[in-house]
C-alpha positions, 0 to 999 in steps of 0.5 A, a space after each residue: 586176945 579177942 582181936 587176934 581171934 577176929 583177925 583169924 576169923 577174917 582170914 578164914 572167911 577170906 580163904 573160904 571166899 577164895 576157895 569158893 571162887 576157885 571151885 566156881 571157876 573150875 566147874 564153869 567149863 569152856 565148850 570148844 567145837 572143832 570141824 573137820 571133813 572127809 573130802 570126796 572126788 566129785 565128777 566134773 560132769 556131775 550135777 549132783 555130786 556127793 560132798 564129803 561128810 562134815 563132822 562137828 565135835 563139841 567138848 566141854 558140855 555140862 551133863 544134863 544141861 540143855 542146849 538150843 535152839 541152835 542153827 547150823 548153816 552151810 554155805 557153798 557159794 559159788 557151788 550150787 547145792 543140789 541135794 534131792 528135794 524131798 518135799 515142798 518147793 524151793 521157789 516157795 520157801 517150803 523145801 525140805 532137802 535130803 541133806 541131813 544133820 545127825 545128832 550123835 555118832 550112830 553106829 551101823 543099823 541104828 540110823 542115829 537117834 535124831 536127824 534133821 533135814 535141811 531147808 534153804 536159807 531165806 534169800 539164797 534161792 536164785 530165780 532159777 531155783 538154785 540153792 547156795 545155802 541150807 540150814 538146820 535148827 536144833 530145838 532144845 536138846 540135852 546131850 547125854 555127856 560132855 561131848 556132842 558129835 554132829 555129822 552133816 551128810 547127804 549134801 550134793 553139789 553141782 560140779 559142772 562149773 569147774 569144766 572138764 578139768 584134769 587137775 583137781 579143783 577144791 570145793 569148800 563149804 562154810 559152816 556157821 553155828 549160832 544159838 544157845 549152849 554152843 559157841 558161835 563159830 565159823 569154819 571152812 572145811 574142804 568137802 571135795 575135789 572136782 575132776 573129769 571122770 570119763 574120757 569119751 574121745 575114742 568113740 570111733 568112726 566107720 564108713 558104709 557104702 550106699 550100695 553095700 550088699 551087707 547093709 551093715 557096719 560095726 561101730 566100736 564105741 570106746 571110752 575109759 575111766 579117768 577116776 577109779 570110781 567114776 562108774 558106780 552102782 546105785 547102792 550097797 546091798 545093805 544099809 549105807 549107815 556106817 559113817 566111817 565107810 566110803 561106799 563109792 556108790 551113787 547113794 549116800 548115807 541112809 537110812 535116816 529118821 525123818 521124811 519119806 522119799 528115801 533121803 540119801 538113796 540115789 534114783 539109779 546107778 551111773 548110766 551112759 547114753 548113746 544117741 544117734 542123730 541124722 538117721 535114714 529111713 530103715 535105720 536099725 542097730 544091734 547092741 550087746 546086752 552086757 559089757 564088762 571090763 575087769 570088775 565093772 559091768 554095764 547092762 543094757 536097760 533101754 528097749 530094743 531099738 530105742 534112741 538113745 541106748 542106755 547102759 547102767 552099772 550093775 557091778 563096779 570095781 573101785 580099784 582100777 581104771 576101766 576101759 570099755 568098748 561097745 560094738 554096735 552093729 548098725 544097719 542103714 537100710 536099702 540105698 540110704 541117702 548120702 550123709 553122716 550118722 552122728 553118734 554121741 555118748 555121755 553120762 546120763 541123764 542130763 537135767 537141771 537142779 531141782 524139781 521134785 522127782 528129778 533123778 539122782 544122779 544127773 550129769 551134763 553132756 558137755 563131757 561126752 564124745 562124738 563118733 560117726 558112720 559115714 554113708 559114702 557114695 556108690 561108685 562106678 569106675 570107667 576107663 576110656 583108653 583113647 580120646 583125641 581132639 587133635 589132627 582134625 579129629 574130635 571125640 564125643 563121650 556119653 556116660 549113662 546112669 542105668 540105675 533106672 531099670 525094670 528090675 526094681 533097682 534103687 535109683 541113684 544119682 550123682 556126679 562124675 569126676 573125669 581124670 585126663 592123662 595126656 599121651 605125649 608126656 603122661 601128664 595129668 590134667 586137672 580133674 573135672 567134675 560134671 553136673 549131677 547125672 540123674 537115674 536114667 540120664 546121660 552125661 554128654 560132651 565133646 572134647 572140643 566143645 565140652 558140655 554137662 559141666 565139663 569144659 573143652 579140651 582142644 588139642 588133647 590126645 590121651 585116655 580118661 578115667 571117670 569116677 561116677 558116684 552111682 552104680 551101673 554107669 556105662 560109657 561110650 566114646 565116638 571118635 571121628 573127623 570133624 563133621 564125621 564125613 570120612 572116618 569114625 570109630 566108637 567103643 564102650 568104656 571098660 568097667 573097672 571091676 570092684 567087688 563083683 565076679 571075678 572079685 579083685 581085691 587088694 588093689 585100689 584101682 578097682 575100688 570096693 563097689 559091686 559092679 556089673 561084669 557083663 561078661 567083660 
């Protein structure tokens, strides 16, 4: 009987041990962490493009049991991290960036109970100050329940190495977690797609005659969005603290409990710069104060006459691909030099990656476009109806540049291109261009001997049209027998009228340059 009781007791002890082991196994929960991201569209022109929010969700925690310290590292190589520098020095290893790790999943207007700002990982700062890895370290922390949600926000990326691509290029980040209380994990979520955002290829061109009486021309600078949210306001009217909302502004998540210097808030909205180069003395322009396309408005913020001209987004619509045309009236002054004024437009401002105080956002000018305003020569067109160097005759020609006078007329100089047409068959000879004729000077030559850059034309009879690249050209022809001993006749060349009085229009023969009528 005692032996039976002993056997029963041993079985009971064994059963209790098994139950205790089973109970211990059930209570030892396994912590599991998953990572996901909400990718954004990054502009290929952008040096500081917002990366998508990364959420790390850990389940199976023991309530009341602390975790930590835990280190979270974010690697984005080959893409550089360009989040705003709040304090310290990247090169000195004391940097604090606006990139933040939020503990918990804060609801709007609470900003979360805890937030940590990022610092560069030692050894990941290049000589030029660029950063490819950052980290956050959470000290000992006691989660309130069995689930812990962390969010990584306010990470900016230099997207420009992708080039001006139309096809989206994915950007991935690697998240590494090490420490106590959470499993050592590594994940690689896609945090964005890079794509070209603005087309500046239609900036337009215009021409301006050196002697135009209006003194101005209009440049219609046109560009269009390639993304529906390429142009963005600085921030929303309220706090951008709802993690589930895509705000489509230049700012990111804010407010955040942590350092000052407005982490997450952009310095300015999207801006566009229009820059002139090769400007003549007396150059000026008039630009409209606002330009609107659908729901997006650009407002002029640069001072009158400033170069570059700066527009910034003051209202934006994310549902349409906007097209803008900015008409800029350009005045080049009196008698400007010949040449081409170049105008470029691009997203603004340009800049590098760090230092403290650098504006956000920043862009490269590589995606910009170029237009031009060409200052073309003034022109006088002269008709010499009869010239000859045949039958013992010769013709001398003189063309005077009378732009030098006592009336204050701007002096001009230029060449004359001579177009000869043979009377016998109407054929055109190769055009000849003279040496430059200064103000107050003359082009003088004979058909038989040439001169002034014009080669001889023996055995020629016909007429000639001269196109001189200056105003107030006048011509004279003198026909005589060789030696001028028997016969001689001279005449004034006819000025082919342009925008004078009377005004001759819609006929390319007469050109567009104002000319003297001289009662002809």
